[in-house]
C-alpha positions in Angstrom: 78.4 128.3 37.0 77.8 130.0 33.7 74.9 129.4 31.3 77.1 127.4 28.9 77.7 124.7 31.6 73.9 124.4 32.4 72.9 123.6 28.8 74.4 120.1 28.4 73.0 119.0 31.8 69.5 120.0 30.9 69.7 118.3 27.6 70.5 114.9 29.3 67.2 114.7 31.1 64.8 112.0 29.8 61.1 111.6 30.7 58.6 108.8 30.8 55.4 109.7 29.0 52.0 108.1 28.4 51.5 106.6 24.9 49.2 109.5 23.7 47.7 112.8 24.8 44.2 111.2 24.7 45.4 108.5 27.1 46.9 111.1 29.4 43.7 113.1 29.4 41.6 110.0 30.3 43.9 109.1 33.1 44.0 112.5 34.5 40.2 112.3 34.9 40.4 109.2 37.0 43.2 109.5 39.5 42.8 105.9 40.6 43.5 104.7 37.1 45.8 107.4 35.8 49.4 107.5 34.9 51.2 110.7 35.7 54.3 111.8 33.7 57.5 111.7 35.6 58.6 115.0 36.9 62.0 116.2 35.7 64.5 115.3 38.3 68.3 115.0 38.0 69.6 111.5 37.8 66.1 110.1 38.2 64.5 110.2 34.9 62.2 107.2 35.7 60.7 107.6 39.1 57.0 106.7 39.0 55.5 103.3 37.9 53.6 102.5 34.8 50.4 100.5 35.0 48.8 97.7 33.0 45.4 96.3 33.7 45.3 92.6 34.4 43.4 90.0 32.3 43.4 92.3 29.2 43.3 90.3 25.9 44.4 92.0 22.7 45.5 90.6 19.3 48.2 93.3 19.1 50.6 94.7 21.7 49.1 97.4 23.9 51.1 100.6 24.5 51.3 101.4 28.2 53.9 104.2 28.2 56.8 105.9 26.4 60.3 106.8 27.2 61.4 110.2 25.8 64.7 111.9 26.1 65.3 115.6 25.6 68.3 114.5 23.6 66.1 112.7 21.1 66.1 114.8 17.9 64.0 112.1 16.2 66.8 111.5 13.7 67.1 107.9 14.7 70.4 108.4 16.4 69.0 107.6 19.9 68.2 104.0 20.9 66.0 103.0 23.8 66.8 99.8 25.6 64.6 97.9 28.1 65.9 95.2 30.5 64.7 93.4 33.6 61.6 91.3 34.5 59.6 90.4 31.5 61.6 92.5 29.1 61.7 91.2 25.6 58.7 88.8 26.0 56.1 90.4 28.2 57.2 93.9 27.7 58.8 95.2 24.5 60.0 98.7 23.6 60.2 100.5 20.3 63.9 101.3 20.3 63.3 104.3 18.0 60.4 106.2 19.8 60.6 104.6 23.3 57.1 103.3 23.4 56.6 100.4 25.8 54.1 97.6 24.9 52.6 94.7 26.8 52.3 91.6 24.7 50.6 89.1 27.1 47.6 88.9 29.4 48.8 89.4 33.0 47.4 88.2 36.3 47.9 90.5 39.3 47.3 87.7 41.7 50.2 85.8 40.1 52.6 88.7 40.0 51.5 92.2 41.0 54.5 94.2 39.6 57.6 94.0 37.4 60.8 95.7 37.9 62.6 96.9 34.8 65.5 99.1 33.8 65.5 101.7 31.0 68.5 103.2 29.1 68.9 105.7 26.2 72.0 104.9 24.0 73.6 106.9 21.3 73.7 104.7 18.2 76.8 106.2 16.9 78.9 105.9 20.0 77.0 103.1 21.6 77.4 105.0 24.8 74.5 105.8 27.2 73.3 109.4 27.3 71.9 108.7 30.7 72.8 106.3 33.5 70.5 103.2 33.6 67.4 103.9 35.7 65.0 101.4 37.3 61.3 101.7 37.2 58.2 99.6 38.0 55.3 98.4 35.9 52.4 97.6 38.2 49.6 95.2 37.3 46.3 97.0 38.0 43.6 94.9 39.6 40.2 94.1 38.2 37.4 92.3 40.0 38.1 88.8 38.8 37.9 86.9 42.1 34.9 85.8 44.1 34.9 86.1 47.9 35.5 82.8 49.8 34.7 81.6 53.3 37.8 79.5 54.0 36.7 78.5 57.5 33.1 77.5 56.8 30.8 75.9 57.5 30.7 77.4 61.0 29.3 76.1 64.2 28.6 78.3 67.2 26.9 78.0 70.6 25.3 80.8 72.6 23.3 80.6 75.9 19.5 80.7 75.4 17.7 83.9 76.5 20.9 85.9 75.7 19.9 89.6 75.4 19.6 91.3 72.0 23.0 92.3 70.6 24.9 89.4 72.2 27.8 88.4 69.9 27.5 84.9 68.6 30.4 84.4 66.1 32.4 86.3 63.5 32.6 84.9 60.0 35.3 86.2 57.6 35.5 85.9 53.9 38.6 86.6 51.8 38.9 88.0 48.3 42.0 87.5 46.1 41.6 90.9 44.5 43.8 94.0 45.5 42.5 95.5 48.7 44.5 98.7 48.1 42.9 99.5 44.8 39.2 100.2 44.1 36.4 98.2 45.7 37.1 94.8 44.2 38.2 93.4 47.6 35.9 95.5 49.8 33.4 93.0 51.2 30.0 93.6 52.8 28.1 91.0 54.7 24.3 90.4 54.8 21.9 87.8 56.2 20.2 85.5 53.7 18.6 83.3 56.3 18.2 83.7 60.0 15.8 86.7 60.5 14.4 87.8 62.8 16.5 85.9 65.3 19.9 87.0 64.2 21.6 90.0 62.6 25.1 90.5 61.0 27.3 93.6 61.0 27.8 94.5 57.4 31.5 95.4 57.7 32.8 93.0 60.3 30.7 89.8 59.7 29.9 89.6 63.4 26.6 87.7 64.0 24.6 88.9 66.9 21.4 87.9 68.6 18.4 89.9 67.4 15.9 88.6 70.0 15.8 86.5 73.1 15.2 82.8 72.3 14.1 79.8 74.4 16.1 76.6 73.9 13.1 74.6 75.1 11.1 76.0 72.1 13.9 75.4 69.5 17.5 74.6 70.2 19.2 74.9 66.8 19.1 77.5 64.0 20.7 77.4 60.5 21.9 80.9 59.4 23.2 81.7 55.9 25.5 84.7 55.5 26.4 86.3 52.2 29.6 88.2 51.5 29.6 90.5 48.4 32.6 92.3 47.0 32.5 95.7 45.4 30.7 96.8 48.5 27.6 95.1 47.2 27.5 97.2 44.0 25.8 95.9 40.8 28.0 93.2 39.2 29.6 92.2 42.4 30.7 88.6 43.1 29.3 86.9 46.2 29.7 83.8 48.3 27.6 82.3 51.1 28.5 80.4 54.3 26.2 78.4 56.6 26.4 78.9 60.4 24.8 76.3 62.7 23.9 78.1 65.9 23.1 76.0 68.9 21.4 77.4 72.0 23.0 76.1 75.2 20.8 75.5 78.2 20.4 77.7 81.3 18.3 76.9 84.4 15.2 78.9 83.6 12.6 76.2 84.2 11.3 74.7 87.5 10.6 71.0 87.9 6.9 70.1 87.5 5.1 67.0 88.8 3.3 65.1 86.0 0.3 64.5 88.3 -1.3 66.7 90.9 -2.5 63.5 92.8 -1.0 60.0 93.1 -2.6 56.9 94.5 -0.5 54.1 96.0 -1.0 51.2 98.4 1.2 49.1 100.7 0.6 45.9 102.6 0.8 46.0 106.4 3.1 43.0 106.0 5.6 45.0 104.0 9.0 45.3 105.7 10.8 48.6 106.2 12.5 49.8 103.0 9.8 48.4 100.7 9.1 50.6 97.6 5.6 52.0 97.9 5.5 53.7 94.5 7.1 56.4 92.3 6.4 60.0 91.5 8.0 61.9 88.6 8.7 65.6 88.0 9.8 66.9 84.6 12.3 69.7 84.1 12.5 71.2 80.6 16.2 72.0 81.2 18.9 69.5 80.6 22.1 68.4 82.4 22.7 69.7 85.8 20.1 72.4 85.2 17.5 69.6 85.4 18.9 68.0 88.6 16.4 67.9 91.4 15.8 66.7 94.9 12.6 65.2 96.4 11.4 65.4 100.0 8.3 64.6 102.0 6.7 67.3 104.1 4.6 67.0 107.3 4.1 64.3 109.9 4.2 61.4 107.4 7.9 61.9 107.0 8.5 59.5 109.9 6.6 56.7 108.2 7.6 57.3 104.5 10.8 58.5 102.9 11.6 59.5 99.3 14.8 59.1 97.3 15.7 60.0 93.7 16.7 57.6 90.9 19.5 59.6 89.4 19.1 57.9 86.0 15.4 58.3 85.6 14.9 61.4 87.8 12.0 59.6 89.5 11.2 60.0 93.2 10.9 56.6 94.9 8.7 56.5 98.0 9.9 54.0 100.6 8.4 52.6 103.7 10.4 54.0 106.6 8.6 51.9 109.3 5.9 49.2 109.2 2.2 50.1 109.1 -0.8 48.5 110.7 -4.0 48.2 108.8 -6.0 48.0 112.1 -4.5 51.2 113.4 -4.4 53.4 110.3 -5.7 52.5 106.9 -4.7 55.4 104.8 -2.1 58.2 104.6 -2.1 61.5 102.6 1.5 62.8 102.2 2.8 65.8 100.4 5.9 65.3 98.1 8.0 68.2 97.1 10.6 68.6 94.3 13.2 71.4 94.2 15.9 72.3 91.6 19.2 71.2 92.9 21.0 74.1 91.3 19.2 77.4 91.1 20.1 80.3 88.8 19.5 83.5 90.8 18.8 85.5 87.6 15.5 83.7 87.3 14.3 83.7 90.9 11.9 86.5 90.0 10.1 84.1 87.7 8.8 82.1 90.7 9.9 79.3 93.0 11.8 76.6 91.3 9.9 73.9 93.1 6.6 72.0 92.9 4.4 69.9 95.2 2.0 67.0 94.8 -0.3 64.9 97.0 0.3 61.1 97.4 -2.6 59.1 98.9 -1.4 55.7 100.3 -3.8 53.0 101.3 -2.7 50.3 103.8 -3.7 46.9 102.6 -5.0 44.4 105.2 -2.9 41.2 105.5 -4.3 37.8 106.8 -2.6 37.8 110.1 -2.5 34.7 112.4 -4.3 34.6 115.7 -2.6 36.2 118.6 -2.6 34.8 122.2 -3.6 37.2 124.9 -0.3 36.2 126.7 3.0 35.0 125.4 3.0 32.3 128.2 0.7 31.0 130.7 1.4 29.5 134.2 -1.1 26.9 135.5 -1.3 24.7 138.6 -3.0 21.3 139.3 -3.0 19.2 142.5 -1.2 15.9 142.0 -3.4 12.9 141.8 -6.3 14.9 140.5 -8.8 12.9 138.6 -8.9 12.6 134.9 -10.8 15.5 133.4 -9.7 18.0 136.0 -9.4 21.6 134.7 -5.9 22.8 134.4 -6.5 26.2 132.8 -7.6 28.2 129.7 -5.6 29.9 126.9 -7.2 32.6 124.7 -6.2 33.8 121.2 -8.0 36.2 118.9 -7.9 37.0 115.2 -6.4 40.5 114.8 -8.1 41.0 111.4 -11.4 42.8 111.0 -13.3 39.7 110.2 -12.5 38.2 113.6 -12.5 34.6 112.3 -13.0 31.7 114.7 -9.9 30.2 116.3 -9.1 26.5 116.7 -6.7 25.3 119.4 -4.5 22.3 119.6 -1.7 20.9 121.7 1.6 20.1 120.0 1.8 16.5 121.2 5.2 15.4 122.4 5.9 12.2 124.3 5.4 11.7 127.2 2.8 14.6 127.3 0.7 13.0 124.6 -1.6 11.2 127.1 -1.5 13.6 130.0 -3.4 16.7 128.7 -6.0 17.6 126.2 -7.5 21.0 125.0 -10.9 22.0 123.8 -10.4 23.1 120.2 -13.1 25.7 120.5 -12.5 27.5 123.7 -8.9 26.7 124.7 -9.8 24.8 127.9 -7.0 22.5 129.0 -7.7 19.4 131.2 -5.7 16.5 132.6 -6.4 13.2 131.1 -4.6 11.2 133.8 -3.7 11.7 137.5 -0.4 13.4 137.8 2.5 12.5 140.2 4.6 15.4 141.4 7.4 13.1 142.4 7.7 11.9 138.8 7.5 15.4 137.3 6.9 18.6 139.2 6.0 20.6 136.0 5.1 20.2 132.4 5.7 22.4 129.4 2.8 22.4 127.0 2.8 24.1 123.5 -0.5 25.2 122.2 -1.2 26.5 118.7 -4.1 28.7 117.6 -5.3 28.4 114.0 -7.7 30.7 112.2 -10.5 28.9 110.5 
């Protein structure tokens, strides 16, 4: 190919330029906000995007770039044409010098870029000097959005006594600004309220335990997290979120009796199964961690028993067999309470049980006299004279006061006139001569009454 053939091809190349040298110099100093002139490439005279900053307000159109063709002799014979998204209303072009202007305030979050087409036309022939080429105008972001916690307020639960560094929850804020440009959407998290119990990772928003905490001391905490854009730099926007953190229970407390010594009493007349009294152990834990079992230790376990009231957690002491005031007047028993479910992690803290002493007095009951024998057999010769001794019955008062006893015969016909008894000493005599042939034996019922 000779040099004469190269010249027309080179003359058809067109470039996209900034509006002025001063603008180009400013943009070259800040690569993040710069516009670089398109390099000369064949059949691609518009290859790199132009930029316009969002939310800019101006009373006059603002120049954002310039189309320039090597064929433009600045004699007005070359016409620049702009078509595509926003062409003619948002973006206009000076058809004589190729300068592109933006006429409206733009919102990157509404539309981040516009695709347009540029063409250079010979006014005389109305023919394009270059094929139509597509290029992009990007809307450059500014920090015009505040961070937002879309999922707040947050609620989290973590076991009490969790070690330092335990992850509790992650909070996440969003920012409508451009994450790929500048720091407008770069967030940093900090703790506004919650020290010294919690901490937050600045970049991730993960909340962690900063110390071990006891649910029995306090079971709920309100934490306030702040998210700042611009990596927290001056002028940054911020938002806050509340996080309610509940401490769940673990079995780290043993049951404890409310009293070291209990006093109770039971009547000797009480039947088996009678409730003697109640003991109560408290466990600072909740739920199944507070479940407990009661028991009675020692020899008294054959006389007394203990069961648990599952609703009140009380230990109910029951009479396992009857007691006798005259044989034993008081008992001293040892009641024991043990956690039903034990967490092996806390065994080193000590036994998860407790003991208490229960002193039980047996109350005396006014018992009726007791005959020395359940039945007596006596003999008398038939025909014996009236007043003849038949026999003696004896009864005693089992109570300590040993009250006097009075005897009487339950009179039934025809025995009413045959026998009598001395009410003071139980001596029975015949009041009439008896005939064996009429009755060979008589059944007498005697009662003994305490006076």
